C-alpha positions in Angstrom: -1.5 -9.2 -31.2 2.0 -9.6 -30.2 3.4 -6.8 -28.0 6.2 -4.3 -30.8 9.0 -4.7 -28.5 10.4 -6.8 -26.0 13.5 -5.4 -23.6 16.7 -7.9 -24.8 17.6 -7.2 -20.8 14.7 -9.8 -19.3 14.8 -13.2 -18.6 12.8 -15.2 -21.1 10.3 -16.1 -17.8 10.2 -12.4 -17.6 9.0 -11.6 -21.2 6.7 -14.4 -21.0 5.2 -13.0 -17.4 5.2 -9.1 -19.5 3.1 -11.4 -22.9 0.8 -13.5 -20.5 -0.5 -10.1 -18.2 -0.9 -8.4 -21.9 -3.2 -11.2 -22.9 -5.2 -11.2 -19.6 -5.6 -7.5 -20.0 -6.8 -8.2 -23.1 -9.1 -10.3 -22.4 -10.5 -9.5 -19.4 -10.8 -5.3 -19.8 -9.4 -4.3 -23.1 -12.3 -6.0 -25.2 -15.1 -6.3 -22.8 -14.7 -2.2 -22.2 -16.4 0.5 -23.6 -14.2 3.4 -23.7 -15.4 6.5 -24.7 -11.6 8.8 -24.5 -8.7 7.9 -24.1 -8.7 8.8 -20.0 -11.7 6.3 -19.6 -9.4 3.9 -21.1 -6.5 4.9 -18.7 -8.7 4.5 -15.6 -10.0 1.6 -16.8 -6.3 -0.2 -17.4 -5.7 1.5 -13.7 -8.5 0.1 -11.8 -8.4 -3.1 -14.0 -4.4 -3.2 -12.6 -5.3 -2.4 -9.3 -8.1 -5.3 -9.4 -5.9 -7.9 -10.7 -2.9 -7.2 -8.2 -5.3 -6.6 -4.9 -8.1 -8.6 -5.3 -8.1 -11.4 -7.3 -7.3 -14.2 -6.3 -4.2 -16.5 -8.0 -4.9 -20.1 -7.9 -0.5 -20.4 -8.4 0.1 -18.2 -5.1 -2.6 -20.4 -3.3 -5.5 -18.0 -4.1 -3.9 -15.2 -2.7 -3.8 -11.7 -4.1 -0.1 -11.0 -5.9 -0.2 -7.9 -3.4 -0.7 -10.5 0.0 1.5 -12.5 -1.5 4.6 -9.9 -1.7 3.8 -8.0 1.2 4.1 -12.2 3.4 7.7 -12.3 1.6 9.0 -9.4 2.5 8.2 -9.2 5.4 9.1 -13.0 6.6 12.3 -12.0 5.3 12.6 -9.0 7.0 12.3 -11.0 10.2 15.3 -13.3 9.1 17.6 -9.9 8.8 
């Protein structure tokens, strides 16, 4: 399924990241999840996003989590100022 719309203010790479993330969310959570209500669905998505950003290592960023990688990046740049 394609996203219904993509804002033109985003760059192509940002759009690509959104689409890739959307596909991972579908493949890893939505297609295997069993939801009885909209509330269950929202909780499942929130839990997946937390897992994806804070617990799931990503090979592209040397098997770190996005949150740890971002924290290191900002702490490193903060020290330079």
